[in-house]
C-alpha positions in Angstrom: 0.0 0.0 0.0 1.3 3.5 -0.8 2.6 5.8 1.9 -0.1 8.3 1.1 -2.9 5.7 1.5 -1.3 4.5 4.7 -1.3 8.0 6.1 -4.9 8.4 5.1 -5.8 5.2 6.9 -4.3 6.5 10.1 -5.9 9.9 9.7 -9.4 8.6 8.9 -9.3 5.9 11.6 -8.0 8.3 14.2 -10.6 10.8 13.3 -13.4 8.3 13.6 -12.3 7.4 17.1 -12.0 11.1 18.0 -15.5 11.8 16.6 -17.0 8.9 18.5 -15.5 10.0 21.8 -16.6 13.6 21.2 -20.2 12.6 20.4 -20.1 10.1 23.3 -19.3 12.7 25.8 -21.7 15.3 24.5 -24.5 12.7 24.2 -24.0 11.2 27.6 -24.1 14.6 29.3 -27.0 15.8 27.3 -29.0 12.7 28.0 -28.3 12.9 31.7 -29.6 16.5 31.9 -32.6 16.0 29.6 -31.2 18.3 26.9 -33.8 19.3 24.3 -36.8 18.0 26.3 -39.0 20.7 24.9 -38.3 19.4 21.3 -39.6 15.9 22.1 -40.6 13.5 24.8 -38.1 13.2 27.7 -38.6 9.4 27.7 -39.2 7.8 24.3 -41.8 5.0 23.9 -40.7 1.4 23.2 -42.0 1.7 19.6 -40.4 5.1 18.9 -37.6 5.7 16.3 -35.3 6.7 19.2 -35.7 3.3 20.9 -35.8 1.4 17.6 -32.6 2.9 16.4 -30.9 2.3 19.8 -31.9 -1.4 19.7 -31.1 -2.1 16.1 -27.9 -0.1 15.8 -26.6 -1.9 19.0 -27.1 -5.2 17.2 -25.6 -3.8 13.9 -22.5 -2.5 15.8 -22.0 -5.8 17.6 -21.4 -7.6 14.3 -19.0 -4.9 13.1 -17.0 -5.4 16.3 -17.0 -9.2 15.8 -15.8 -8.9 12.1 -13.1 -6.5 13.2 -11.6 -8.9 15.7 -11.9 -11.8 13.3 -9.8 -10.0 10.6 -7.2 -9.0 13.1 -6.5 -12.7 13.5 -6.6 -13.3 9.8 -4.1 -10.9 8.5 -0.7 -9.2 9.4 -1.4 -6.1 7.3 -1.0 -3.2 9.7 -3.3 -0.9 7.8 -6.2 -3.3 7.8 -5.5 -4.3 11.5 -5.4 -0.6 12.5 -8.7 0.1 10.7 -10.3 -3.0 12.3 -9.1 -2.0 15.7 -10.5 1.6 15.3 -13.9 0.3 14.0 -14.1 -2.1 16.9 -13.2 0.5 19.5 -15.6 3.1 18.1 -18.6 0.9 17.6 -18.2 -0.9 20.9 -18.2 2.5 22.6 -21.2 3.7 20.7 -23.0 0.4 21.4 -22.5 0.9 25.1 -24.1 4.3 24.8 -27.1 3.0 22.9 -27.8 0.3 25.4 -27.2 2.7 28.2 -29.9 5.0 26.8 -32.3 2.1 26.7 -31.5 1.5 30.4 -31.9 5.2 31.2 -35.3 5.2 29.5 -36.3 1.9 31.2 -37.0 0.3 27.9 -36.4 -3.3 26.8 -33.4 -4.1 24.6 -35.7 -6.3 22.4 -38.4 -5.0 20.1 -42.0 -5.0 21.2 -44.1 -8.0 20.2 -44.9 -8.0 16.5 -42.2 -5.4 15.7 -39.3 -6.7 13.7 -35.9 -5.1 13.0 -36.0 -1.8 11.2 -39.7 -1.4 11.8 -39.1 2.2 13.0 -37.6 3.1 9.6 -39.9 4.4 6.8 -40.9 2.1 3.9 -37.9 1.1 1.8 -35.6 1.5 4.9 -34.4 5.0 4.0 -33.9 4.2 0.3 -31.0 1.7 1.1 -30.9 -1.5 -1.0 -31.5 -4.4 1.3 -29.8 -6.8 -1.1 -33.0 -8.7 -1.6 -34.1 -8.6 2.0 -37.0 -6.2 1.7 -40.2 -7.8 3.1 -38.3 -9.9 5.5 -41.4 -10.6 7.6 -39.4 -11.5 10.6 -37.6 -14.3 8.8 -34.0 -15.1 9.6 -32.0 -14.6 6.4 -29.0 -16.7 7.4 -28.5 -14.4 10.4 -28.6 -11.1 8.4 -31.3 -9.3 10.4 -30.8 -5.8 9.0 -29.5 -3.9 6.0 -25.8 -4.5 5.3 -25.3 -7.2 7.9 -23.2 -10.2 6.9 -24.8 -13.6 6.9 -23.6 -16.6 9.0 -22.2 -18.1 5.8 -20.2 -14.9 5.1 -18.9 -14.7 8.7 -17.8 -18.3 8.5 -15.9 -17.5 5.2 -14.2 -14.6 6.9 -13.1 -16.7 9.9 -11.5 -19.2 7.5 -9.8 -16.7 5.2 -6.2 -15.6 5.6 -3.9 -12.9 4.2 -5.2 -10.8 1.3 -8.2 -13.0 0.9 -9.3 -12.1 4.5 -8.5 -8.4 3.9 -10.6 -8.2 0.7 -13.5 -10.0 2.2 -13.4 -8.0 5.4 -13.3 -4.7 3.4 -16.2 -5.8 1.2 -18.4 -7.0 4.1 -17.6 -3.9 6.2 -18.4 -1.7 3.2 -21.9 -3.3 3.0 -22.2 -3.0 6.7 -21.3 0.7 6.8 -23.7 1.4 3.9 -26.5 -0.2 6.0 -25.4 1.6 9.1 -25.3 5.0 7.3 -28.8 4.5 6.1 -30.0 3.7 9.6 -28.2 6.6 11.1 -29.7 9.0 8.5 -33.1 7.6 9.5 -32.5 8.4 13.1 -31.1 11.9 12.3 -34.4 12.5 10.5 -36.9 10.7 12.8 -35.5 10.5 16.3 -36.6 13.2 18.8 -33.9 13.1 21.4 -31.4 15.8 20.4 -28.3 13.9 21.8 -29.3 10.8 19.9 -29.8 12.7 16.6 -26.3 14.3 17.0 -24.8 10.9 17.6 -26.5 9.5 14.5 -25.2 12.4 12.4 -21.7 11.8 13.7 -22.0 8.1 12.7 -23.0 9.2 9.1 -20.0 11.4 8.8 -17.5 9.0 10.3 -18.7 5.9 8.5 -18.8 7.8 5.1 -15.1 8.7 5.6 -14.4 5.0 6.3 -16.3 4.0 3.2 -14.1 6.2 1.1 -11.0 4.8 2.8 -12.1 1.2 2.3 -12.8 1.8 -1.4 -9.1 2.9 -1.7 -7.9 0.0 0.2 -9.8 -2.4 -2.0 -8.5 -0.8 -5.1 -5.0 -1.1 -3.8 -5.6 -4.9 -3.7 -7.1 -5.1 -7.2 -10.6 -5.4 -5.8 -13.8 -3.3 -5.4 -16.9 -3.2 -3.2 -19.5 -5.8 -4.0 -22.2 -4.8 -6.5 
């Protein structure tokens, strides 16, 4: 990988962590003091976009953390390992915040009866291509519960892959994952009512879009591209 791309990897990854910590601090303080209560309910309902986003993004983030640790064991490439570490660190931190909000609101971490994943999103899931998963009707599509999530089969392939094969597969899967995450975060930025959560969602959009650009460059450096 070129020195310029390596520097960009470090800059983007470091910026993503910094943004996550910044939004984490602001969101935690704002939530604790009820920031923006006049703009929306102080405690969201279980079927609200605020609660739905917190539940679904926590699950979405958990898989990103898992994939990141898997690829760190499958490659010695320092740029990929650094990116994986920063994604795991950022998304584990954000996941803790999302689950903490649900605890603060005294809401369950599972969806209400009859409400499946992404039910809080508008029809079409924010315009994001679900790769054939629209109309899921609560079905388990090989473990891919939400937009962009890898299937169990794909995760098994990643665990078995080594070297450049692992790097390319990770970058492709994480590209899909980030695209789904960006669509969800945009949905919250539009539909959520808790100001701190809306700010966190917008921060996710910006950080993950930067990582999408970086991963496209990293794939190109390996003679590959995002999956169609």
